[in-house]
N, C-alpha and C positions, 0 to 999 in steps of 0.2 A: 390542516389541524392548527387552528389559531393559536393554541397554547404554545406550539413549538416554533412558529414562524419567526419570531424575533431572533431565535438561536440560528435558524437557517439563514436569515438575511445577513446576519454578522459573518457567518462562515463563508457565504458567497462573495464577500468583499475580497476574498483571496482567490477564488476561482468558482466558476459557475459548475456546480456539481450536484448529483442526487444526494440524498442523506439517509443514513441508517441511524435510528435511535434505539438503543438497547435499554430497556427498562428492566432492571433486575429486581428479583423478588427476595425477600428476606427468607433464606432457607438454611439448613444445617450445612456447615461449610463443605463437607465431603460431597454431599448431594449437588450443591451448587457447582463445585468443581467438575463433577461428572457432567452435569447439564451443560456447562460452557464447553467442555471438551466436545461433546456431541454437536453443539451448534458451531464452534470455531476451530476446532482441532483438525483442519485439513489445509493443505497448501493452497488448494483452489480457492477456499473461502478467504484465506489470509490475503491472496492476491486479489481477489475480487474487491475486497473492501478498500483497497488502495485508490479505487476509482470514485470513492465516495467521501463525503464528509461523515465521520462517525462520532457518536456521542454515547456515553454510558451514564445512566442515573438510576438511583434507587426510586422505587415506586413512591416512597414518601416525598421525594424531591419534586415530583410532577406538580406544577403550579395549579392546575385546575383540579378542584376537589373531586368532581365526578369521575375524571379520568384516573386520579390518584386511587381512588377507592376500587375502581375497576381493575387496574394493574395490580393492586396489592393482593387482589383475590385471584386473579387468572394468571399472573405472570410466571416466569419472566416472559416478556414480550419483545418482539422486534417490530419496529414500525418502519416501513420503507416509503420514502417521500420523493417526489420529483424536486427540481430546483426551485420551485415556488413554494414548497411546503405543503402541496397537496398529498394526501396519503394515496399511495398506489396500492399497498397490500399491508397485511399484518400477519405475523406468525406468533402464536401464543401457546405456552405449555410445552409439550414434547415435540420437538422437531429437530431434524438432523441436517447434515451437509447437504443432502439433495434438495430439502425444503428450503435451505438458506439460499442456494444458488439459483433455485427457481424464482424466488421473490427478488433476490438481488438483480437477476436478469430483467425482471419486469420494470424495476426502477431505473435501471441502467438504460434501457431502451427509450425512455422518455426524454432522455437528454442527449445521448450519444448515438451517433450512427454505427451500424454494425452491431455484432453480436458480442455479449460479455464473454462467451466461451471461447471465442476465436482470440479475444484479447488476452484471456488468461494464458492460453497456449503460447501466444507470442512472448509473453513475459516470463514464462517458465524456460523457454528456449533462451531468452535473454540472460536469465539467472545462470544457466549452465556456461554460456560464454564468458560472463562476468567472473564467475568463480574461477574458471580456467585462466582467465587474465590475471586475476589476483595471485593465483598459484605461480604463474610465470614470473610475476614481479617479485614474489617472495624468494623464489629460487634463484632469480638473477641477482637479487640484493645479496643473498648469501654468498654467491659466487663473487660478486664485486668486493665484498668485505674480505673474502679470503685472499684475493689478489692484492688488495690494499695492504693486508698484513704482510705479505711477502715483500712488497714494495718498500715498506718501513724498515725492513731488515736488510734489504738489498736494492738500492736505487739504481739498478742497471737499466740500460736502454730497453732491454727485452721486457723487464717488469714494468717500466713506465708505459711502453707500448701496450702490453697487455691489459694494464689497468685502465688505459684510456679506451680501449676497445670494449671492456666490460661495462664501463660507465656510459658509453654510447649505446650499447644494447639495453641497458636499464632505462636510459632515458626514452628510447623508443617504446619500450613496453609500458612505461607510465603515461606516455602520450596516448596509448591504446586504452588505458584506463579512463583518461579524460574524455576521450570520444564516446566510450561506453556510458559514462555518466550523463553525457548530453543526450544519448539515445535513450536513457532511462526516463528523463524528463519528458521526452516526446512520447514514449510508450504510455506514461501515465497521465498523458493529456490527449485523449483520443478525440477525434473529429466530432464536433457538436452537431446535433441533428438538424439545426435550422439556423438561418442567417441571423436571426434576432439574438440567439444565445451566443453565436460567434462574435457579434458586435460587443456584447456584454463581457465576454471572456477577454477580448483584445483590450477592453478598457480598464482591466484590473492589473 
């Protein structure tokens, strides 16, 4: 779709990815909020869109007049494109999580190896581990602060040793967070489907 290709080309300077363009329709606010909850209000959809360049625009902002008039009448519309800006599919009007994921998977498979559903499950499992690691850091930070408070009142060898031990535990837990951050980057950069895209990715 030529009218959106420049937008996608700029986005692909950051990374080669498929693209989703949400063309919103002017609607009464409550109706719009309900429609958008139906489209986007699930964890699976929120995770899936992390593997895409995503854009939102009002129908009146679409540069091509013919398309602008089309989307103003039929929207809201989701346009799913591959990394070159070719339309893979569209969803217009009333559509839900199931339709969103089906169309996202179509566009995902034009760029990435593997299945979108599998990648979503991997990321959900990662989120569980990340949240647990964050809780561990928060709890250990609290424990370290408590021991530090005791040390301020009583600089005994025992309290100094205890504080050193708690700080060391906290440092190890913070290292785990760093490792998980690195894992997040890898999870959000799935293997590309072919060598040409891989070369393009490595050059960015």
